[in-house]
N, C-alpha and C positions, 0 to 999 in steps of 0.2 A: 497342349496342356494349358490349363488356366488355373487361376486361384479362385476358390469359392468359399463362401461363408455358409456353413451348415449349422442351422439353429434348431434346437428342440423347443417347440412352442406348446407342447402338451402340459398336462398337470403333473406336478411333482418332479422328481429327479428323472434324468434321461435314462431310458432302459439300457442296461449294459449289454444285452443281447443285440440291440440295434447298433450300438457303437461297434461291437465286434463284427457285425455284417458290413458296416461302413469301412472298417479297416481292412477287409478282405478284398476290396476293389484293387485289381492289378494296376501297378504304377502309381498308387496313391501315396502322398507324403503329407503327414500332419505337421503344419508349420506352427500352430498355436492351439492350445486346448484350454477351455474354461468349463465350468460346470454346465453351461447351457449352450455353448457354441464351440465350433472348431473351424480353424482356418486351414483349408485343405488345398493342396495342389494335385490336380488329377485331370483326366480326360472328361469332357463335358457329358458325352453321351452315356457312358457307363455310370457315372455318379448320379446324374439326374434320373435315370431310369430306376436306380436303386432307391433313391430318396422318395420318388413318386410312389413306390410300393409300400412305404412305411408311414403310417399315420402319425401326425404330430411333429413331423420334420419339414423344414423348408431349406431350400438351397438357392442362394443368389450369388452372382458373380461379384468379386471384390471390385470396388471402385476407388480410385484415387482422386482426390480433389486438391488441385493446386492452391496453395495459400498465397495471398497477395504479398508483395514486397513491403515490409513495414518501414523501410527507410524513406524519409522525406526526399522529394526531388525538387530541384529549383524550378521556378516557374518560367524564368527567362535565363538565357545564357549570360555570362559575365560581360560587363561593358568594357570595351577597349578604347 
């Protein structure tokens, strides 16, 4: 199972019939829901085949980007 961002890129509001079809995928868990996107945890094969059959929807895997450490580091070690 992976985490995927499902986005509606069509015109207007997302169709509620399409949302109901997405929610019927076995083993699917909705982690977050906004008016145009959903963060979903599900199996890749079943979700991508469903999204591919619905126009106006895209599905991409979630990516995590590590942030740099904001604390300053000393350039040299302390003198002894």
